[in-house]
Every structure is written in structure tokens, then in C-alpha cells.
TORRODO-677346 format. One record per residue (C-alpha): x, y, z. Coordinates in steps of 0.2 Angstrom, whole numbers, padded with zeros to 4 digits, always signed. Layout:
REM residues N
XYZ ...
//
This chain:
REM residues 234
+0000+0000+0000 +0014+0012+0004 +0021+0010-0014 +0004+0014-0021 +0002+0030-0009 +0020+0036-0014 +0016+0034-0033 +0000+0044-0031 +0008+0058-0020 +0022+0060-0033 +0009+0062-0046 +0000+0074-0036 +0015+0085-0033 +0019+0086-0051 +0001+0091-0055 +0001+0104-0041 +0017+0112-0047 +0010+0112-0065 -0006+0121-0059 -0013+0126-0043 -0026+0139-0036 -0018+0157-0034 -0013+0162-0017 -0010+0144-0011 +0006+0134-0008 +0009+0116-0005 +0027+0109-0003 +0035+0093+0004 +0043+0093+0021 +0060+0086+0023 +0067+0070+0031 +0082+0071+0043 +0094+0067+0029 +0087+0081+0018 +0077+0071+0006 +0059+0074+0002 +0045+0067+0013 +0031+0064+0002 +0019+0059+0016 +0021+0076+0025 +0016+0092+0016 +0016+0110+0023 +0003+0121+0015 -0004+0138+0015 -0022+0143+0012 -0027+0161+0008 -0042+0168+0017 -0057+0170+0006 -0059+0187-0002 -0074+0197+0004 -0074+0189+0021 -0066+0193+0038 -0053+0180+0034 -0046+0189+0019 -0028+0195+0021 -0023+0180+0031 -0012+0165+0025 -0016+0150+0036 -0003+0137+0037 -0008+0119+0038 +0000+0102+0038 -0006+0087+0029 +0000+0070+0035 -0004+0056+0023 -0006+0038+0029 +0003+0024+0020 -0014+0017+0013 -0018+0034+0005 -0029+0037-0005 -0040+0024+0003 -0039+0034+0019 -0038+0053+0019 -0024+0064+0026 -0024+0072+0043 -0026+0091+0041 -0019+0101+0056 -0017+0120+0056 +0000+0125+0063 -0008+0136+0076 -0026+0135+0084 -0038+0145+0074 -0054+0153+0081 -0066+0143+0070 -0081+0132+0075 -0074+0117+0065 -0056+0118+0071 -0051+0108+0086 -0040+0116+0100 -0026+0105+0093 -0028+0113+0076 -0036+0098+0068 -0049+0102+0055 -0067+0094+0056 -0073+0092+0038 -0083+0079+0030 -0072+0077+0014 -0057+0072+0025 -0067+0060+0035 -0066+0042+0029 -0083+0038+0038 -0092+0053+0029 -0088+0061+0012 -0070+0056+0009 -0067+0048-0009 -0051+0042-0016 -0052+0053-0031 -0050+0069-0020 -0033+0077-0022 -0023+0090-0012 -0031+0104-0022 -0048+0098-0018 -0044+0097+0001 -0036+0114+0002 -0050+0122-0007 -0063+0113+0004 -0054+0120+0019 -0054+0137+0012 -0073+0136+0009 -0075+0130+0027 -0066+0145+0034 -0080+0157+0028 -0094+0144+0029 -0093+0135+0046 -0103+0119+0048 -0114+0122+0063 -0119+0104+0064 -0102+0098+0068 -0094+0110+0081 -0076+0106+0086 -0073+0122+0097 -0086+0128+0109 -0081+0146+0111 -0080+0150+0092 -0096+0139+0089 -0106+0149+0102 -0099+0166+0096 -0103+0162+0078 -0120+0156+0082 -0124+0172+0090 -0118+0181+0074 -0110+0193+0085 -0098+0207+0080 -0086+0199+0092 -0084+0184+0081 -0080+0194+0066 -0068+0205+0076 -0058+0190+0082 -0057+0183+0064 -0051+0200+0057 -0038+0201+0071 -0033+0183+0067 -0031+0187+0049 -0019+0201+0053 -0009+0190+0064 -0008+0177+0050 -0005+0189+0036 +0011+0184+0026 +0026+0193+0031 +0041+0197+0021 +0052+0184+0030 +0038+0171+0026 +0039+0177+0008 +0058+0175+0007 +0057+0158+0016 +0044+0152+0003 +0055+0157-0011 +0070+0149-0004 +0060+0133-0001 +0054+0133-0019 +0071+0135-0025 +0077+0121-0014 +0064+0110-0021 +0069+0115-0039 +0087+0111-0035 +0083+0095-0028 +0073+0090-0043 +0088+0095-0054 +0099+0085-0043 +0088+0070-0045 +0087+0073-0064 +0106+0075-0064 +0108+0058-0055 +0097+0050-0067 +0106+0058-0081 +0123+0052-0074 +0116+0035-0073 +0110+0036-0091 +0127+0044-0096 +0136+0030-0088 +0126+0017-0097 +0128+0026-0113 +0147+0027-0111 +0147+0008-0107 +0137+0005-0123 +0149+0017-0133 +0164+0008-0126 +0156-0009-0131 +0153-0002-0148 +0170+0005-0149 +0177-0012-0145 +0166-0020-0158 +0172-0007-0171 +0190-0011-0166 +0187-0029-0169 +0179-0026-0185 +0195-0015-0190 +0206-0029-0185 +0196-0041-0195 +0197-0029-0209 +0216-0028-0208 +0217-0047-0208 +0205-0048-0223 +0216-0036-0232 +0231-0047-0229 +0222-0062-0235 +0217-0052-0251 +0235-0047-0254 +0241-0065-0251 +0227-0071-0263 +0233-0058-0276 +0251-0064-0274 +0246-0082-0277 +0236-0077-0292 +0251-0068-0299 +0263-0083-0296 +0250-0094-0304 +0250-0083-0320 +0269-0083-0320 +0270-0102-0319 +0257-0103-0333 +0268-0092-0344 +0283-0102-0341 +0274-0118-0346 +0269-0110-0362 
//
């Protein structure tokens, strides 16, 4: 199952980097040895425009199980958000990432992040996960909107975050190049081996050619000798 999950996640990463919703980001975390960890993604969700969430970039971690996509990833915000459907731990309560509700194997990272973005502005009051935010939202109080706006300011992307994001993207590109170079080196080595074999074969052919030339010269000399002998007999 792990091999199937890894194959799927590699494909999703390629698809995401080729095209993804504006304002979002999703990148792989790293293992201790510096290699990519395809089962752990760090992502950013922009607050929906025209809502108190606008202006914020909400960081969330996606942890994929070994039997993904049979089971969904665990989605946890880096910090607790004031929202009716976000647990105090930062875990998101959403039906499309619940295997007992609306999760489907066809859903991808993009679908998950877009679903969570929609949840920010449209909480599900039938499935509360945070009492204070739930009660405040139900009262439709100015307090709820004020807290969300304050939260958006706190989560607004800073210049340092932007630079870090660019650096991490460059790191990923460089790692992709390194992986490509490694594959290229392997192919080059194989090609060199093939060329070496072809060169050896060519050398053998040349040697054979030289031997053939010697044989032809000898045959020519024999013919001349035979002609001379015939002339003498006549």
C-alpha cells in the first residue's frame, strides 16, 4: 500500500506544481537526511476574499497515511484558529477528509485545500469542534467577526515568510535538478558503457578488416605466381 500511496503523491506533486489555485502553496517537508518526505506536506491557504478571513495566509500540515488514498490525510493547522470546525489541537473537522463521511479516493490535495478554504468562511454548525468559536458564531456577534479579522492580521504573510517560501521553492527545484542529474549520470554511464562496447566491436571489425586485407594481398600474390607459372609452361 505504501508504494501505491507514494506513486500517487508523486503524481499529485507534479500536478500541483504544474497548476494550482492562486494564493495557495503546498510543498513537501524534509526528512532528517534532507530528502523529500512525500507523506508530509506543509501548505498555505489564503483567506477567502470578501470575508473577515481575507488577508490571512493560514498554514496547515497534511499528513498522509501509508494506505492513502484509501484513507484521507490528517489536516492540522500549525496554530489553533478561532473557528467552529477547528479543534483546539488545530485539527480540521470536515466531512471530505473523514473516511466515515464524504472522503473519496479521487479527491486530491487541491480539492482538500479548497474545501478547507470554503469552510473558513462557511462553518458547519452541525459539527462543532470548538465551543467558544461555535457559540460566538451562532450568535452572529460582532465579536466573532472582530476576532477573525484580528486573526487574519496575525496570519498575514510577512516578508520573511515570503523569502522563506521562495527559498524553499528554490530548494525543491534544485533537488529536482539533482535527482534529474543523478538519473542523467546513470544514463550517461550506461551510454558510455554502450559506446565503449561499440568501440570495442568497431576495433574488432577493423582488426578483422586488416586481416582480410592481408588475406586479399596474399590471394593476389598467389594469383600472380600462378599466372607466371602458366607463362613459363607455355
